[in-house]
N, C-alpha and C positions, 0 to 999 in steps of 0.2 A: 503493499498498500503504500502512496507516496502524494504529496498536496498538490494539488491540479489548478492554478490558480485560472480564471477565464474570466472573459470581458462578457458580459453578459446583460439583456434587457427582460424585461416582458412584455407583449405584445398590447399597445397604449399605450406604453409607457415615454413618459419624455427621455427619462436617464439612462445612462448605458453604466453598470455599475462594476466591479469586481470585486468576485466572488469566491473565494478558496471552498473546495470539494477537496474531494478525491476521487483516485482513478480507481476505484473500487467501487465509487455508488453508482447507483443506478441510474437512466435519466428519471427515474420516479423521484430520486431521490433527489439529484440537483435541481429539479423544475422546482419541487417545495422550498429547497435553500435559495432560489432566486426568489418564491413567492411571498417569504418570510419578510422581505424588504419591501415591498412593493403591495402584495394583496389586502384591500383594506383601505391602503393607506392613499396611494397614488391613481391605484388604477381597484372597481369596485370588486369586492371578494367575489368568488360565484362558486357552486358546487361544483363536485365533477374532479378527475383528473388533471393536475397540470402537467404538460408533455413539454418533448427542447425539440428546437429544431435546430441543427448542424449543418452546415455550407448545403441550405435547400434540404433536406431530408432529414423527417422526423425519426428519430431515434422510438427504439421500442422500451414502451416503459423498463422491462426488466434487463434492458443490458448494458451494461457497466458501459460508463462514458472511455475507458482507459481500452477497452477492449474496440470500440464505436471509433475509434482514430483521433478521438479528440486529446487537441495537444495542448500546452500551457499557451495561454493568449487567445486562445480559439474565443471565434462571437458567440454565445449561440442566446436563441432567445425562446422562454418561457410565453407557454398559454394555455389558456384553457381550451381541454378537448371538448366538445362542445355536442359532442352525439349524444 
């Protein structure tokens, strides 16, 4: 396990954040780590899972971000899954 700093935003927010995650965190956990700084503050909180997009691809919720090819300081975007 290794620290993985990411440049991140939450869909609908105006700010880009520096978020420290672990390369063994799943995409679901990374989404939650981003949402905790934004949801209910600058973006309305919503029910349902938070998903993560990296390089135009939505990562499977259970996939570890290190295995998904996410590198230090890569940009990821979290968003609510509205299904």
